[in-house]
C-alpha positions in Angstrom: -33.3 17.3 23.4 -30.0 15.7 22.4 -31.9 12.6 21.8 -34.3 14.4 19.4 -31.3 15.9 17.6 -29.6 12.5 17.4 -32.8 11.0 15.9 -33.0 13.9 13.4 -29.3 13.3 12.4 -30.0 9.6 12.0 -33.2 10.2 10.1 -31.5 12.6 7.7 -28.6 10.2 7.3 -31.0 7.3 6.6 -32.8 9.5 4.0 -29.4 10.3 2.4 -28.4 6.7 2.3 -31.8 5.7 0.8 -31.5 8.4 -1.8 -27.9 7.2 -2.7 -29.1 3.6 -2.8 -32.0 4.6 -5.1 -29.6 6.4 -7.4 -27.2 3.4 -7.4 -30.0 1.0 -8.2 -31.1 3.2 -11.1 -27.6 3.4 -12.5 -27.1 -0.3 -12.0 -30.4 -1.0 -13.8 -29.4 1.2 -16.7 -26.0 -0.5 -17.0 -27.7 -3.9 -16.9 -30.0 -3.0 -19.7 -27.1 -1.7 -21.8 -25.1 -4.8 -21.0 -27.9 -7.0 -22.3 -28.1 -5.0 -25.5 -24.3 -5.1 -26.0 -24.2 -8.9 -25.4 -27.0 -9.4 -28.0 -25.1 -7.2 -30.5 -21.9 -9.1 -29.8 -23.7 -12.4 -30.4 -25.2 -11.2 -33.6 -21.9 -10.0 -34.9 -20.2 -13.3 -34.0 -22.9 -15.1 -35.9 -22.6 -12.9 -38.9 -18.8 -13.2 -38.8 -19.1 -17.0 -38.7 -21.4 -17.0 -41.7 -19.1 -14.6 -43.7 -16.0 -16.7 -42.9 -17.8 -19.9 -43.8 -19.2 -18.7 -47.0 -16.5 -16.2 -47.9 -13.5 -18.5 -47.8 -15.1 -21.3 -49.8 -17.1 -19.4 -52.2 -16.3 -19.4 -55.9 -15.8 -15.6 -55.8 -13.3 -15.9 -53.0 -11.4 -18.6 -54.8 -11.3 -16.6 -58.0 -10.1 -13.5 -56.1 -7.4 -15.6 -54.3 -6.2 -16.9 -57.7 -6.2 -13.4 -59.1 -4.1 -12.2 -56.1 -1.6 -15.0 -56.7 -1.5 -14.1 -60.4 -0.9 -10.4 -59.7 1.8 -11.3 -57.2 3.6 -13.2 -59.9 3.2 -10.4 -62.4 4.5 -7.9 -59.8 7.6 -10.1 -59.3 8.2 -10.2 -63.0 7.8 -6.5 -63.3 10.2 -5.9 -60.5 12.8 -8.1 -62.1 12.3 -6.3 -65.5 12.5 -2.9 -63.8 15.8 -3.9 -62.2 17.2 -4.9 -65.6 16.0 -1.7 -67.1 17.5 0.3 -64.4 20.8 -1.4 -64.9 20.6 -0.7 -68.6 19.8 3.0 -68.0 22.8 3.3 -65.6 25.0 1.8 -68.2 23.7 4.1 -71.0 24.2 7.1 -68.7 27.8 6.0 -68.2 28.3 5.5 -72.0 26.7 8.9 -72.6 29.1 10.7 -70.2 32.1 8.9 -71.8 31.0 9.9 -75.3 30.4 13.5 -74.2 33.9 13.6 -72.8 35.3 12.2 -76.1 33.4 14.8 -78.1 34.6 17.6 -75.8 38.2 16.3 -76.2 38.0 16.2 -80.0 36.4 19.7 -80.1 39.2 21.0 -77.9 41.8 19.3 -80.1 40.2 20.8 -83.2 40.0 24.3 -81.6 43.7 24.1 -80.7 44.6 23.0 -84.2 42.6 25.9 -85.7 44.3 28.3 -83.3 47.7 27.1 -84.3 46.8 27.6 -88.0 46.4 24.1 -89.2 
């Protein structure tokens, strides 16, 4: 009887292992198919990238755009220099404005004191 029970346990264990193996093989097959698809997509993308790089960097459109970028960079540099000069001028004018405002206040105070004293 223990021999029958042992055979049943072994039979059940073999079935479990066969079932696990079957599942593992199905999963492996699925991953293999996906891997083939992904490799194909990667190869296509690499091919397209090579074409785009080859055409893109040497095309007249790309050369024109590169020239425009360079031109805009130079314009930007000039604008920054001009903006710096304008900012310096604004700062100087603000200082002048404050000094003139103080002078006007001083003259108004002097005139008010003169009027108060009867002059």
